[in-house]
N, C-alpha and C positions, 0 to 999 in steps of 0.2 A: 759510372753508370752511363750506358748509351741510351739517350732519351730521344725525343722526337727530333726529326731532321730539319735542317735548314741549310741554305747556301752560305758559303763563306769563302774567302780568298786568303789562304794562309801565307802566301809568299809575295803579296803585292808590294809590301814595304821593304822586302829584303833586296839588298843590292849585293851582287857577288861578281866581282871582276878579278881575274887573275892578273898579277903584275906583268906588264909587257916586258919582254927582254929575257924572261925566264920560261923554261919549258914547264908544262903543268906538273910533271912528276917531281919537279923541284919544289913545288908548292903543296905537296901531298898533305903535310901537317895542317895547313890552313884549310884545305878542302875538307879534310876529315872533321875539323871543328865546325865548318859550315853544315855538313851533313848531320852531325850529331845534334846541332841546334834545330835543324829542320825536322829531324826524327822526333825530338821532344815536342815540338809544336804539333806535329802530325798526331802523335799519341794523345796529346791533351785535347785536340779537336775531336778525335775519335771518341773519346770518353765524355764529350760534352754534347753538342747537338748539331754536328755537321753531317751532311748526307754522305752516304758511301761513295756515290759517283763523284761528288765534289772533292772528297778526300783523294780518291784515286787520280783524278785529273791534276790535283795539286802536287801529288808525288811525281807524276810524269813531268810536270813543269820544273820540279827541282832537278831531275835528271837532265832535262833540256838545258837548263841554266848551266850546269856543269859542262856538258858537251859543247855548247856554243862558246863558252868562255875558253875552254881548252883549245877548241879549233882556232879561235882568234889568236890565242897566244902562240900556237904552232905556226900559223901563217906569218905572224909578225917576226918570229924568230927565224923562220926559213928565209924570209925576204931580206931581213936586215942583217942577220948573222951569216947566213950562207950565201947571200947575194944571188938567190935563184928565184925564178918565177914559180909561183904556186900553180900546180897542175889543176885542171878542171875536175873538181870532185864535188859530189853532193852527199851529205850524210842524211840518211832516211830512216825514220822509225817504222817498224813493221809490227804486225800482230797486235797484241794487247797494248804494247807501248805505242804503236801507231794510232790506236783508238784513244790514246791518252788515258788509259785505265790501268794503273799499277797498284796492286796491293803490296804490302811491305816486302814480300819475297818473290814478286813476279819477275819473270825473265825480262831482260832488256834485249830486244832483237833489233839489230842494226844492219843496214845495207850501205856499204861504201860504194857508191856508184861513180864510175869514171868514164872518160871518153875513149879509153883504150890505151892510154899512155901511162897510167899510174904504176903498173907492175913492170913496165919495160923501161921507159926513159926516166921515170921519177920514182924509182924503187926506194930511194932514201926518204922521200916524203911519206910513202906508205909506212915505212919502219917507224917514223915519228908518230904517225897516227895510231899505229898499233900499240906502241909503248905508252903514249900519252893520253889515249882515250880508252882503248880496249883494256889494257893492263891496269890503267888507272881505275876504271870502274870495278875491276876485280879486286883491287886493293881496298876499295871502299866497301867491300862485302856484297857487291851486286853480282848477280849471275848474268853473264853476257853471252849472247849468241850473235855471231856476225858473219857476213859474207862480203866478198869484194868482187864486183862484177861490172863488166861493160854493159851498155844497153842491150846489145845483141845477146850476150850471155844470159842476162836477166830474163829476157823474153823466152829464150829457148828453154831455160830451166823451169820457168813458170808453166810452160806448156807440157812439160814432162811430169810435173809434181803438183798434185792437188793442194797440198799444204802450203807450198810456196806461192801458188797462184792466189790462194785465199789470203795469205799474209800481205801480198801486194795490194789486194783490195783495200786494205786498211793502212796503206802507206801515208806517211806524214813527213813533210820537209822539216828538217831541224836546222841545218847550216850548210854553207858552201854555195855552189853555183845554182841559183834558182832556175835559170833557163834549162839546165840539164835535167832538173827535176820535172819541169813542165814537159820536156820532151819524153821523159820516162812515163809520166802520167798518161799522155796522149797515146804513146806507143803501146802501153800496156792494154788499154781498152781496144785499140785497133788490132793488135796482133794476138792478144791472149783471151779476149772476151767476145768481140764481135763475131757472130756466126757460130759461137760455141756455147751460147747460153743454155740450150737444152741439155747438152752433154755435161756441162758443169753442174747444173741443178740435179741431174740424175746421179752424178757421182756424190754430190753432197747428201742426197737422200739415202743412198746406199751406206755412206759413211755414218750417217745419223742413225740408221737402223742398227748397224753393227755396234755403235757406241751404246745405244740404249739397251740392247740385249746384254752387252758386256757388263753394264752397271745396274742390272736387275729389272729392266723394263717396268719400273714403277717409280713414281715421284714420292712414294712414302716408305722408303727403305729405313730401317731402324738406325742404320749408320750411313746417311746419305752422302753422296759425293757432290759437294756444292758447285763444283765447276763442270764436271762431265756427266753427272747423273741425270736421269730423266727429270725435267723441270729445273735443271741447274742453269748456270750462266751460259753454257754452251748452246742450249736449246734456243735461247733468245738470240745469241750471236749468229747461230746458224740461219735463223729466219732472216735476220738483217742482211747477211751475205747474199742469200738468194734473192731477196727483194732488190738489193743493189744491182745484181747482175741482170735481173729481169726488167726492172723499171728505172734503173739508174738513179735510185734514191735510197737513202737509209733512214728516211724520216717516217715515223709513225703518223705524224700529222698529214703527210702526203697520202698515206693509206686511208686516213680518216676522210680526207676530201674525196677520195675515190669510192667511199662507202664500202671499203673492204675490211674495215675494222670498226668496232663500236667504241664509243667514248669510254664506256665502262671497262672494256677490254684494254684499251690503251692505258688507262690509269692503273689498272691492275698489273699490267706488264711492267710499267715504269716503277711502280711501288715495289713490286717483287724483286726486280733487278737490283734496285738500290739496296734493298734489305739483304740480298744474297751477297752483294759486294761488301757490306758491313760485316756480315758473318765471316766471310773469307778473311777480311782484314783482322778481325779478332782472333781467328784461328792462327794466322801467321804471327801475330804479336804474342799469343799465349805460348806457342811452342818454339818460337824464334827460328823457324825454318819453313820452307815451302810445304804446304799441306792442304789437301782439298777434302779429305774424308772427315766428317764430323763423328768421331768415334764416341762410344758410350761413355768412356771415362772422361772425355772433354765436355760432354753435353751439359752437366751441371754448372761447370765453370763459365761456359759461354752464356748459359741462361742467366746467371747472376750478373754478368757483365752487361746484359741487355735489360737489366732492371727488374728481373723476376726474382724478387727477394723473399719469397715464401719460406718460412722456417722449414717446412717439409720439402726435402729434396725432390720427392716424388711429384708433389704439386708444382714445384718450380719447373721441373723438367717437362712435365706434361703440358703446362701452359706455353712454354717456349717452343717445344717441338711441334705442338699443334699449329702455332703461328707459322713456323718454318714450313711445315707440310702444306699449309694453306697456300703460302706464296709459291712453293715449288709446283704444287698441283695446278695453280692458276697458270704458271708459265707453260707447263706441259700441255694442258688442255687448250689454252688459247693459241699457242704457236701451231699446234696440229690443225685447229680449226681455220686459222688464217692461211696456213699453207693450202688447205683445201680450197678456200675462197680464191686464193691467188692462182689456183690451178697450177701448183708447182709440180704436181705429179706428172709423169710422162704421158699417161693416158687420160688425164683429167680435162674437163672443159671449163673455161673460165666462168666462175659462179655468176659474175655480174653480166654475163652475156647469154645465159642459158634459159631465159624465161620463155623463149619461143624457138624451138628447134624442130628439125624434121623427124626426130626420134621421140617426140612427145606422145604419150598414151594416157588417156584418162582411165582411172580404175574406180571412180565413184567415191562418194562420201567425202568429197573435198580433197582427194589425193590424185596424183598423176605420177607417171614415170617419165623422167627426162634423162636421156643418155644413160640409161641403166641405173638411175638413182631415184629413190622415192622422194617426191616433192609435193608441195601443197598447191592446190588449184588457185588459191588466193591467200592474202595475208589476214583474212578474217575467220578462217576455219575454226580456230581454237576458241575465239570469242563466242562464235555461234554455238559451239558444242565442245566444252573443255575435255569431255571424254575422249575426243579424238587424239589428244596428246598421248594417252596410253595406247590407243589403237595404232598410232603411227609406228610404234615399235613392234607390234604384232605383225603388221603388214610387211615391215622390213624383214622380219624373221621368216614369215611364211613364203615370201617371194625371193628370199636370199638376196636382198638389195641393200646397198649402202644408203644412208640418209644423205640427201642432197645438202650441201653446205648452207643453202638458204633455208632449208627446213630445220636444220640444227639451230640456226640463228633464231628462227621464228619460235621454236620450242623454248629456247633459253629466255627469249623476251617475254614469253607467256607462262613461265614456270610458276608465277604467283597464282595462276588459275587452279593449281593443284592444292585445293583447300580441304578442310575437314569434310566438307560436303562431298567432294569427289572421292575422298578416301573411303567414305561409307557407301558410295554409289554401287549398287549391286552389279550393274553391267560393267562398270570399270573393273570391279573385282574379278569378274568372270574373264575379262580380257587379260588381266594380269596373270591369272591362274593358267590361262591357255598358253601364255608365253612360257610359263614354268613347266608346262606339261609335255615338253618336246625333248626326248632323249638326245643328249649330246649337242643341242643347239641353243643353249640358254646363256652361257657365260658372256659371249660377245654382246648380246642385246642388253644384258644387265649392266655391262660396263659402259655402254653408250648412254643408257638411262642415268647412270651415276654421273658420268662426265657432263651431261646436260643439266644436272641438278634435279632430275625428276625422281629417281629411285628413292632418295632419302626423304623427299617430300611426300611421296605416296606411301612409303613404308617407313615412318619416322623412327621405328624401333631400330632399323638399320642405319638411318640417317645420323643418329647420335654417335655412331662409330667413326664418322668421317674424320680422317686425320688424327685419330686417337692413338696415342703411344701405347704399346704393349710392353710391359716391364719384364716379362720372362726372357731370360738370356737367349733361349733357342729360337725366338721369333725373328724373322727377317723384315717383316712389314708392319705398317700401322694396321689397326684393327679392321678398317673397311677394306683395305687392300688385301689383307689375309683372307677375308671372307670371299672376295671375288676371285682370288687365286685358287682357293679351295674349289670353287664352282668350276673354274677352268680345268682343274685336275679331274673333276668328275666328268666333264664333257669329253676329255681326252680319251676316256675309256672306249667310247663308241668309235668303232672302225680302226682302232689302233692295233698294230702288230708288234708293238714294242713292250718289253717288260718294264715295269710291273703291270702296266695297264691291261694287257690282254688276258691276264689272270681273272679279271673281274667282268669281262664282257658278258658271259653267260648269266651272272648274277644280276647285272644291271638291266639286261634285256627282259628279265622276268619281273622287274618292278612294274606293277600294273599302273600306278599313278605317280609318275616321277615328280610331279609338282610338290608332293608331300616331302620328298627328299630334298629338292632344291630350296623350298621354303624353310625347311629345318636348318639347312646350311646357312641361309640368310640370317636366321635368328639365333643360331646356337651360341654366339658370343655377345649377343645384344646387352647382356647384363654387365659387360665390362665398361659400359658408359658411366657407371658409378664406381670410380676407382677406390672409393673409401671401403668397399666391401672386400673382405679377404677372399670370398668365393663368389664367383659371378653367376654360377648356374641357377641358384634360386631366383634371382632377378630376371635372368634370361627366360625362365619358365613363366614368370608373371607377364613379361612383355610378349611372349609367344601366345599366351592365353588371350591377351588383349588384341593382338593382331588377328588371330583366327576368328575371334568374335566379330571384329570390324569387317573382315573379308567375307563373313557369312558363309564359312565353309561347312560342309556336312559334318555331323558329329563324329563319325568314325575317323575321317581325315584329320579333324582338329585334334582328336585324342592321340593319333599317331604322331603328329607334329610335336605335341607337348611331351609325349613319351621320348621321342628322339632327342629333343632339346635337353630334357631332364637327364638323359643317360648318355649324352654325346661323348663323355669321357670314360664311360663304364667299361667298354671293351679293353681299352688300352691299360686302364688301371687294373683290370682283372688279370690280364696276362703278366703284368709286372709285379703283382702283390699276392696272387693266389696260386695254389698248387693245381695245375691243370689236370693232374691225374686223380684229384679228389672228386668223387661223383657230385658233391655238393656245389662245386664251382659252376658248372653249366646250369644247375638248377637256380642258383642265385640270379644269373643273367636272364634265364627264361622267365622267372617271376617278374622281373623288372620290365622286360621288353614285351611280353604278353602274346606275341604272335610271330609266326615264321616270316611274314611279310616285313614286320618291323625289324626283325633280326637281319634280313637281307639289307635293308636300308641302313641299319646301324653299321653294318660291316662296311658299306660303301662310304658312309659319312665319315667313319673313322679313317679310312684310307685317304679320302679327299682332304680331310682336316689336317692329317699328318703331312701329306705332300704339299699342301698349301702353306704350312708352317715353314717347312724346308725340305726339299726332296732328299737331302742327306739323312733325314731322320728315319726314312723307310729303308728296310733291308729285308733280305730273304728270311732271316731268323724271326724277325717281328711278324712277317707275313705268315710263316708256318705256325707261329703261336696263335695268331688270330684264326 
């Protein structure tokens, strides 16, 4: 069982020196024994109480030990057996190995740096390195990527290739000529980074956007990619790379000193990163190969390894995945917010410098606009009137503004002001309903409300869905993410010329009170918060009844919401189970839905719900049936 974490040094007492006079490949048997012993210790520590980061560092230390010892043996053999002078070479770790973060099947990326003579005058020495380090690591079952470059070649290649430049950012000296590595370090910053900071950051942001889209644009995928997915290890690493380029530091403590990250955010990031490293380690150990996607068939096994021993596999899986989603969501949201504060975007203004600018405009009630973003006039506005927390989102929606990073931070710090009293406040309810009553402009605001922790507090029926696993095989997202994705699909109808959205424009435009439809979508799956129920709809209806009472909605609107929630699966079930040519079929639906307006909204809800589950579930045949 993987329990609470603590630091440990697995290899401090291990001594490993290859016999001088022999080439490393001649000692392969002994090296394999060493690796086998270290693997057993690594595995034992993983299943006890050692932190994921500490384990990965110790595994990198094991590889360091082998390479250093091998290089020393090669140099001794070359000098004493061949009677030749060892050329100037530095062996450098790059990428994840350079960070000293190796999971069991992580790649070992090496740079053999030379002064220009290695492949010309000292080709024999390179052949020794290749056979006794690169091939040796392959023989040990490790996946190795390596390059051989002079200083000039290294810098030229880094300036042509983003991935190479990024791997050089994390370089670490292992063995060889230290002065050559020092020259490489200084030269890299002088020739590859200085004056190129903005272009590097722009490339990284483009790469990040492409990666997030590729892996689902959500931190709550039902089969999350632990490394490359939203909220995965790469999100955190990407932030560190940009921080290093912009501020010449990779320390979160330094950001804390600059007041660009909160203590709670720093702790959450560190805790999440360590947890994700441990999950990736367990994945590698379980399948004994490189793997980053936590597939459904592996999830129960990983949950058990992490101490979730519930007899019910469903309970075990839900508890573990909710913890994983919470960590990934924290990484995703915090890294985005910190990027904004650091002004990593091309057109952004540094958050910690924007309190007084030439583009500041007061708009009253404690708010102002700074550089095109909604900001607070002071840091007491929410204490003075908590209702302004909800109003901030309405103003952003109405004026089509982004929230200023400092305002986001202020909202998060005062999320505790969203109490039961505020939930029942008539004016706050009216503000919230006004947000929901805008055709096609709701999803983005609700997502920001959710990411700042406000939506679930103000509408607790939805809040209980946060990071909740959905067990149906066709779902791609956790329950809260599915709901927000469904609302995004509904928003897409407005102004879209693409199929299938444009088919529904006329219907959506005729919906007189869109807030009824949006609120129904927010509440339609709320009953899934109690996974012990075989059917979630009855509880969803009860929770919807509670929500509409608290929001003090007009009776006709409240009844429409309850009707839509109660029948949110009716249309799709009808076309799948009833004869559409039977005159009784539409009468059954008409009796349940009660009005043409409700029927229009149910059609749209069914479309949005299906597309939010997975766009692949919608097709022309299903559309024609509906």
